[in-house]
N, C-alpha and C positions, 0 to 999 in steps of 0.2 A: 504494500500500500504506500502510495506517495502523496505528498501534500498537493500535487497537481490533480489528483482525483477529485471528482465532484463531491459535494456534501453527501448526497445519497449513496454514492459508492463507498465513501469512508464509513458510513453507518452500517453497511452490509457485512462488515468483517468484525470479528471479536476485538475488544479493547485489550490487547495483550498486557499492557502495563497495569491495567486495573485488575486483571486476573492474577498477575504476579503479585500485586499488592495484597490481595486477599490471601493468597497462598503464603506469603511472607508473614503476615500477621498471625495466621493459624499456626504456622511452623514455630513461631516465637511463643506459642501457648496462650496467645491472647484470644479472648472470647468475644464474638460479635454481640453487640447490644450491652455488653458489660465493660469491656476494655476498648472497643473500637466500634465506630459507626460510620457507615457510608452515608454522608449527608448531602453531598453535592448532587446537583441535577445532572442527569446523564442521558444524552439523546439516544443512546443505544437501548436504554431501558424505558425511558419516558417518551411516549409518542404524542405528547400534547401538541395541539396546533399552536403555532406562534411561539414555540418553545424558545427560540432565540431571543424573543423579547423578555421572557422571564429571566434568562441568564444575563441579560443586559442590565436588569434592575436589581436583582437580589445579589448579595455578596456572601456566599458561603463556600468553604473549601470542599474538596472531594471527600476528605475523611477527617474525622476527629478521633485521635488515639490518646488513651490515657495510660501512662506507664510510670510507676514509681511516683505517684502524686504530681505528675507533670502532664500537661495537656499539649498535644501536638495538633496543630491545624495544618493539614497536609494537602497539597496539590500533587497529584500523581502524573508523572510524565514518562513517556517511553521514547522521547525524541529530544534532541538538543534545541529544537526550535521552540521558542517561547513567544506566545502572542503578547502584544502590548496590553491587551485587555486582561490577560492572566496576571501579568506583572502588576498592573494597577490594582487588581483585586487583592493580591498578596500584600502590596504596599499598604492598602487600607486596613487589612486584617492585622498587619504588624503594628500599625499605628494604634489600633484599638487594643491590642494585646500588651503593648509596652508597659502599662502600669502594673501588670501582673507578672511577677517573677516566675510563676509556674506555667506560663503559656508561651509556646514557641510556634513560630510560623515558618513554613518552608516548603520545599519540593522534595518528594521522594522520587529519585530518578532511576528507572529501570532500563538502562541503555543496553543495546545489543552487545553481547560479549562480556558484560559485567557478571561476575560470579555472585555478587550480592548487591542490593540496591545502595545508592548513594544518597545520603541525607544532605540537602543543601539548605542551610538556614537562610532566612531572608537577608540577613546582613551580607552574606557571601553572594547571594543572587544580585543584590543591589550593586555590589562592586562590579560584578560581571556586566550587568545591564548598563551601568554608567561608563564603563571602560570604552574609550574612543576606538580601541582596536577590535571590539566585538563586531562581528559581521552582522549586518541587518539587511532586510529586504521586505518587499511586499509580495507574499507568495500566494495569497488567496484574497477573495473579496467577501465582505460581510453581506447580510441579507439585503442591504440597500444598494449594493454594488460598489461600495467604497473599499479601497484596498486596505488590508489589515497589516499593520506593522508587526513583523516578527524579528527577533534577534536569535542568532545561533550562539548558544552559550559555549564558551571555551572549556569544556569539561571532557 
């Protein structure tokens, strides 16, 4: 699957990173609905009309994971390409979480060839996002036909 595929084509294949996330959490002995919860909206599971408008308005991460009295708000990625809208979402979550020492915001990256996932805290993500050397481009369009900014993280 490539980013050049249409939205419909991208929804017809399993979300490998999401599947890996759930396997990872279960492998760690974490229990769904007790230690972790998939709270983000997912177009592969939710067939709601005008779904893209919902995701443009609400701001929730893919997962909430609680481990050792710490809360992790996690966006799951299987690619180095990060949409600007995802970055802005994480930035807002980070801002809201800042007063709480027990809350962490970031990305769980399940890259091809990685033996285990990589946790990228928002502070590291911000550094990569703001780095002038980070490659960027407009690889797809949103539902209004506007180009969506992506950056390719140097990980």
